[in-house]
C-alpha positions, 0 to 999 in steps of 0.5 A: 499500499502506497501513501501520498506523503506531502513534501513541500510546504505547500502541502504540508499547510493544505493537509494542516487546513483540511484537518482543521476544517475537519474538525470545524465540521465536527465541531459544527455537526456536534453544535446541531446534535442533542447531546449534553452541554458537558459532552459538547464542551469535552468534545470542543475542548478536545478537538481544539487542543489537537487543531491549535497543538497545544499543551492543554486547555480548560473551560471555565463556567459561571455559576449561580453565584456568578463565580468561574467554575472549571467545567472540563480541562485538559492536561491541566496538571502539565501546565502548572500555575505558580503555587502562589496564592497571588499568581492563582488570583491574578490568573482568575482576573485574566479570565474574569476580564475576558468574561467582563469585556467580552474579548479575545486575548492572547497573553504572553507568558509571565506578562502583566503589570505588577501589583496585588490586583495585577492582571497577569498571566503567571504561567510559562505558556502562551495563553488564548482566551476567549468568552463563550457567549449565550444569545439571550444571557451574554458571556457565559463562560471563557475557554483558555488554550495553553500554546507552546512559546516560540511560534510566529505572531502571525501563527499565533493570531490564526490560533486565536481566530480559530478558537473565536471560531469554535468558540462561535459554534458554542454559541450556536450550540447554546442558541439551539440548546436553549431552543430546545429547552424552551420547545421542552418547556412547552411540551411540558407546559402542554402535557402539564395543562392537559394533566390539569384538564383531566384530573379536574373534568369529572367530580367522580372519585374512581375516574378522578384517581384514575385521571390522576394516575395516568396523566400524572405519570405522563407529566412526571415522566415515571414508570408507575404513578399510584393514588391512594387514600386514607380510611379508617383501617389504613390506606386504600388503593384507588388507581395505578397508572398505565392499568385499568384493574389491579388485584386488590388481595395481591401481596404487592397492593397490600404492603404498598397500603401499608407503607403508604399508611405508615408515612401518613401516620408519621406525617412525613414524606418519603424520598427513597433512596435519599435519606433512607438510613434516617427513616423510623422503624415504623416505615423502614420495615414496610419500605424493605417489604414493599421494595422485595415486592416492586424492585423500584429503584426510586421511590417517592411517597408524597402526601396530599395535605388539606389545605386550610388557611387556619391550620398550618402545614404540619397540622393538616390531616391528609386527604391522599398520597401519590406514590411514584416509582422509577425502575430504570434511572434515578430522580433529577431535579426537573422530575421533583418539580414535576412531582410538586406541581402534580401534587398541587393539582391532584390535591385540589382534584382529590378534595373536590372528588372527596366531598362530592362523594360524601353528598347522598343525591348525586351518587344516587344519580350515578347509580340511576343513570347507570342503571338507566342505560340502553345496555343495562336496560334488560338487567335494570327491568329484571332487577326491578321485577325482582324487587316488585316480587320481594316487596309484595312479599313483604306485604302479603306474606304473614308471619308471626310478630314476636316482642323479644325480652329478658327476665329472670325466675322468682319465687312468687312469695318473697320478701327483702328483710331490712335492719330496724335500725343501726347496730352491729350484728352479734348473732346471725341465726339464719344460713342460705341453706336451711329452711326457716320458719315464719316468726323464727329469729334471724339476726340479732343486733346490739346498739351501744346507745340504746343499751345505754340508754337502757341502763340509764332509764333502768337506774333512774326508775329504781332510784325513783322507786326508793325514793317513793318508799322512803317518802310513803314511809315517812309519811306513815310515821308523821301519821302516827307520831303527829308531833309535826301537825297535820301540815307535814303529813300533806307535804309528804303526800305532795312529794309521793304524787310527784314521784310516782308521777316521775316514776310512771314517765321512767316506765314508760321509757323503759317500756319504749327502750324494751320494745325498741331492743326487742326490734334488734332481734329481726325475724322470718316473715314468712317460710321459706329459704335465705337466697342471700348468698354466703349470709354468714360471711356478708353480716357476722359482726358487721355493722349495719345501717338503719334501713339496709337490706340484710338478706332476701327470703322466698318460698320455693315451695309455692308458687313461682312467676316468670319476671320479664323487663320489655323495653319501654319503646316495645311495650305497645305492640305487647299492649296492643296484642293484649287489648286483640287477644285478651288474656291469651297472650302466650310467651315462649322462654328458654333458661339459660341453663337449658338452651334446648328446651323451650317452654311457654306460658301466659301472661298474668299482668303488665305494669302500669308504670315504667322503671329503669333497669340496672343499665338505666334504661326505661322498661315495663315488667311484665309477670308470667305464672310458671306451672312448676310441673312444666318446669322441673328445674327452678332456680330463684334468678335464673335468667331467661330469654323470652318471646312474646307472641303479639299475634301475627304481621306481615313478613315485612313489618315483622322484619322492619318494624324497627326501622318504621319506628325509627323513621316515625320517631326521628325523621318525620316527628 
C-alpha cells in the first residue's frame, strides 16, 4: 500500500487546513445535535487542543453565584500555575476580565503589570483566552488554551481566530440548546395543561383517581404512579397508572397500602433512596417489604394534605397520597419540580371528588344513570321485577310477630329483710341452706347507744322507786306520831304524788326502750329459704345501717313467676296484642341453663308504670305465672330469654318494624 506523503511546505499547509476544517465541521455538526452541554464542552476542548497542537486547555463556566468554576480541562496538571496564591488570583482575574469585556485575548507568558490586583499570565505558556456567549444571557464562560511559545505572531493570531471560531460554534450550540429547552418547556407546559384538564374534568372519585394516575404518569415521566386515600383501617389503593384493573388482594398492593399508611401516620414524605438510612423503624420495615415486591429504584410517597387557612402545613390532615416509582433511572431536579406541581393539582381534584362523594344525591344520580343505560335496560327490568316480587312478598306473606325480652325466674312469695335501726350484728341464726319458719329469729343486733339509754332509764326508775318507798315510810311515821301537826303529812303526800308521776314516766321510757331492744331481734316474716349467698360472711359481726337490706328470703315451694323486662319502646306492641287477644297472650321462653328446651306460658299482668333497669334504660315489668310441673328445674334468679307472641303481621313489618319506628320518631316527628 502506498501513502501519499506531502513533500512541500504548501502541501503540508493544505493538509493542516483540511484537518482543521474537518475538526470545525465536526464541532459544527456536534453543535446541531442533542448532546449534553458537558459532552459538547469535552469534545470542543479536545478537538481544539488537537487543532492548535496546544499543551492543554480548560473551560470555565459561570455558576449561579456568578463565579467561574472549572467545567472541563485537558492536561491542566501539566501546565502548572505558580504555587503562590497571588499567581492564582491574577490568573483568575485574567479570566474574569475576558468574561466581563467579552473579548478574545492573547496573553504572553509571564506577562502583566505588578501589584496585588494585577491581571497577568503567571504561566510559562502563551494563553489564548476567548469568552463563551449565549445570545440572550451574554457571556457565560471562557475558554483558555495553553499554547507553547516560539511560534510566529501570525500563527498566534491564526490560533486565536480559530479559538474564536470554535467559541462561535459553541454560541450556536447554546442557542440551539436554549431553543430545545424552550421547546421542552412548552411541551411540558402542554402536558401540564392536559394533566390539569383531565384531573379536574370529573367529580367522580374513581375517574379522578385514574386521571391522576395516568396523566400524572405521563406528566412526571415516571414508570408508575399510584393514588391512595386514607381509610379508618389504613390506606386504600384507588388507581395505578397504566392499568385499568389491579388485584386488591395481591401482596404488592397490601404492602403498598401498609407503607403509605405508615408514612401518613408519621406525617412526613418519603423519597427513596435519599435519606433512607434515617427513616424511623415503623417506616423502614414496610419500605423494605414493599421494595422486595416492586423492585423500584426510585420511590416517592408524597402526601396530599388538606388545604386550610386556619392550620399550618404541619398539622393538616392528609386526604391522600401519590406514590411515584422509577425502575430504570434515578431522580433529577426536573422530576422533583414536576412531582410538586402534580401534587398541587392532584390535591385539589381529589379533595373535590371526596367532598362530592359525601353528598347523597349525586351518588344516587350516578347509580340511577348507570341502570338507565340502554345496554343495562334488560338487567334493570329484571332487577325491578325482582324488587317488586320481594316487596309484594313482604307485604302479603304473614309471619309471627314476637317481642323479645329478658327476665328472671323468681318465687312469687319473697321478702327483703331490712335492718330496723343502726347496730352491730351479734348473732346470725340464718343460713342460706336451711329452711326457716315464719317468726323464727334470723339476726340479733346490738345498739350500744340503746343499751346505754336502757341502763340509764333502768337506774333512774330504781332510784325513783326507792325515793317513793322512803317518802311513803316517812308519811306513815308522821301520821302516827303527829308531832309536826297536819302540815307535814300533806307535804309527804304531795312529794309522793310527784315521785309516782316521775316513776310512771321512767316506766314508759323503759317500755319503749325495751320494745326497741326487741326490734333488734329480726325474725322471718315467711316460711322459706334465705336467698342471699354466704350470709354468714356477709353480715356476722358487721355494722349495719337502718333500712339496709340484710338478706332476701323466698318460699321456693310456693308458686313461681317469670319477671320480664320489656323495653319501653316495645311495650306498645304487647299492650296492643293484649287488647286484641285478651288474656291469651303467650310467652315462649328458655332457661340459660337449658337452652335446648323451650317452655310456654301465659302473661299474668303488665305493670302500669315504667322503671329503669340496671343500665338505666326505661323498662316495663311483665309477670308470667309458671306451672311448676312444666318447669322441673327452678332456681331463683335464673336468667330467661323470652319472646312475647303478639299475633301475626306481614313479614316485612316483622323484619323492619324497628326501622319504621325509627323513621317515624327521628325523621317524621
